[in-house]
N, C-alpha and C positions, 0 to 999 in steps of 0.2 A: 521420672515417673515412667510406668511400664505401659506396653502399647494397651494392656486391658483398662488402664484408668483413662489413657487418653481417649480411648473409643468410647467411654462413659462420660468424658467431660467432666470427670469429678474434680471439685476443689478439694484442697487439702484440710480445710476447716473442720470437719469432723473426724479426722484421723487421730487427733491427740485423744478424743473420746474414746474411741475405738481401742486406742493402744492403751489407756487406762482400764477399760473394762477386761481387757485380755489379760492385763495384770493381775488384775483383781480375782477372776475366775480361776486363772490356770496358772499364774506366777510366773509365766513369761514375759521377760522384759524387754522392750524395743528401745534402746537409746535412740536420740536424733538421727544419728548417722545409719541407723538400721530401720528406720521407718519406711524406706521405700521398698524393703524386703517384706515388710507387714503389708504394704499396699499391694504389692505383686501377689501374695499368696491369697488374700482376702477378694481381690478384686473379680476373679471369675465366680465366686459365690454369690457376690453382688449381681453379676450379670445373669446369673442363674436364677435369681428371685426376681429379675425384671426391674429391679430397683434403678433409680436415676442418681442417687447419691449415696454416699458413705452413711449420711445421716439415717436414711431410713433403715438401713443394716443394723445401725447401731440401736434403733428404737425396737427393731425385732428382738436383737440379743437381750436387750435389757428388760422388755417389758411384755413381749409377745407370748400367747400360749404354747406357740410352737417352738419357743426358745431353746429348750434341752434338746430336740431333735437337730436344730441348727448348730448347737455348740458341738454335737459330735462331727459334723462337717468341718467346723473350724479346726477342732484338735488334729483332724486327720490331714487338714491343709497346713497346718503349722508343724506337724511333728517333723523331727529329723529322725530318718529311718537308719542312719549310719551305724551299723553294728557288724559284728563277724564271731565267728566262733574262736574261742581262745583268747578272746581280747583281755590284755592286762591280766594274763593268767597267774602271773606270780601272786598276786593277791587272793585269787580263789585256791590256788595251792597250798597257800598258807593257813586260809581257814579249813579246808580239807584235811590236811595233815596235822594241824596243831590244835586248832579251835575244837573242831568237830569231836575227837577224842575225850577232850576236858569235858565238853557238855554232856556226852554220853555217859562218861562215868559218873557224873554228878548226879544225873536223874536216869539211872537204869530202869528199863522198861517204858519210860514215857516217851512220846514221839518227839523227836527234834525238828522242829520247823523253821525254814528259810524262805525268805521273801525276797524275789527280785522284782524292782520296781524302779524306773520303767524297764519293762522286759523287751519292748520293741516287738518284733517278729519272733521272738523266742530262743535266740541265740544264747544268750547269757543263761537262763535257766537249764537248757540243754546242756551247756558246758559243765556247769555246777554238776548235773547229773551223771555226765560222762565221767568226770575225775571221781566222784563218790563211787561209781560202778567199778572203776579201775583199780580202787582200792579196796573194795570189797565191802563197802558199808552198808548197803542195802541188805546184805545176807547177815549183818551183825547188829543192826539196830532199825528202829521205826523211823524213817526220816522221810518228810514231807517238804516238796519244793513247790512255793506258790510263785507263779509268775502274772504280773499286773502291768497293764500299761493304760494311759487315757484315751488311746487312740482305738477306735472300734475296727479300723482296718487293719491295725497292726495285730491286734488278738485274733481276728479272723485268719490271718497268716500264720500266726502262731499256733493255733490249733490244727491247721493243715499241715504244717510240718514239712514243707517243701521249699527247697533252698536252690539258688543259683550258685555257680563256682565261685563268685565274689565272698561268699559267706564263709568260704574255706581257706581264705588265702592265709591264716596263722596256724591252722590246726594240723598236725602231723597226719600225713597221708594215710598210715595204717590206720589211724582212729576214724577218719573220715570212711575209709571202707568198711570198718568193723560195725559202725553204728547208722550207715546211711546206705540206701540202695539208689544206683543211678536209673533215670528213667529219661532217655533222650539227653536233653541239656539241663535237666533238673535232677536234684537230690533229693529222695524222700527218707525223712527219719524213720529208723526201724520201730516198729511198735513197741517193742520192749523198753527202748529208750523212752520214747514219748510218754509212756505210762508212768515212767518215773515222775513226771511232773503232776504233781495232784491236781492243781487247778490252773486255769487261765481265768483272769476277772479285769474287767474295766475298773481302774482306779484314778481319780482325780486327785493328786497330792495336797491340793488346796481345798478338798472337801473333807472336813474332819471325820464325817461319818464313814467315808470310804476307808480312811487311815485307820481308825479305830478297829474296824473289822479285821485288819490284816495284821497291824504292827505288833501285836502282843507277842513277838518272836524274840528269840536271842540272836539271830543273825538276819541282818537287812542288807542286801546290795541295792544301793541307790546311786548308780554311778552316771556321770556323764550327763545329769540333767540340770544339777544347780549352776552350771555354768551359763544357762539361760534364763536363772531367776535374779531377781532383785536380792539384795543381801538382807531384806526386811523378810523376804518370802522363804528363803533359806533358813533364817532364824526360826520362822514360824513353824516350818516342817521339822527340822532337827529338833526342836523343843518338843514336839508332838510326840516324835520317836521316842525322846528320851523319857517322856511321861509315861508311855505305853509299854517300852520293852523292858524285860525282867533284868535282873542283875546276876552275873555279868552278861552284858549284852556287846555286840559287836556290829558296828556300822562302816559299811564299805563304800567309800565315795571315788571317784574318777581321778586318776594320777593328776590331773590339772586342776583339780577342785580342793579347796581348804576351808575347814570350819573354824581355823584358829582366830580369825578376826571376829566372829560373831559372838563367842562365848556360849559354852553348853556345858551339859553334864559329861559330855563324851571328853576323852582325852587321847591325844594322839600316841600310839604305841607301835613300835618295830615288831613284828611277829614273823618270824621265819623269813626274813629279807624283805618284808612289805609291809605297808604302813596301813594301819586300821585305827579306827576311832573307837575306843572302848570305854564302856560305863561299868565301873566297878562298886 
């Protein structure tokens, strides 16, 4: 148990209740061997509230009028901010080089919408925008890129568009220098690229209303989040995507994620050397 929980003298009796509530509201699942991590991340929030038990915090999140505001803090505490530019670029390249031309030809003159969720601090939507820019697509078609995340602090940082060197560990140096300006030990995205991302928004993938507002698009990047979800929650989200996305539709998940066991309207296809789930 962490120093935070020791300081509180907390018993673990309410931890399963909190774990199940987090799973219900956010989709994040903490198995028994990961409950200490959940305790470590939530204990500081319990301290800030002046509570003496996890049960008090559970009741706040479950029943209190201030619950929505507190859930935003929970999401920030539990978010995994590990991301960087050019991550799993082969999949993005396949979409830009092979799928985008097909979709633009099929609906000339109509906007092509791409949704990145969770977008964390913005590296993925900006990577998509860079590759589209490099291929000249913004001059040939109406393309919208929407970035969404459940973490309010992540969206604030995405809107700011300022990054540290660590975010650039995979991107070619010439692209970094073309699209970003260095200020001290930070890099700021150039406005021309930043404006290619049409919107930044808060979205909880377990909130149907949030998803409905964004998922009626032919391309969704939903990468490296399902590894934290239970299979039931993955199926819930993917089935909602399948219901809302048009046909054809392309769902990109992380390299370590698979939808094959849950069964869905999407079939796994190889496109340009990358694997993508396709609804046809």
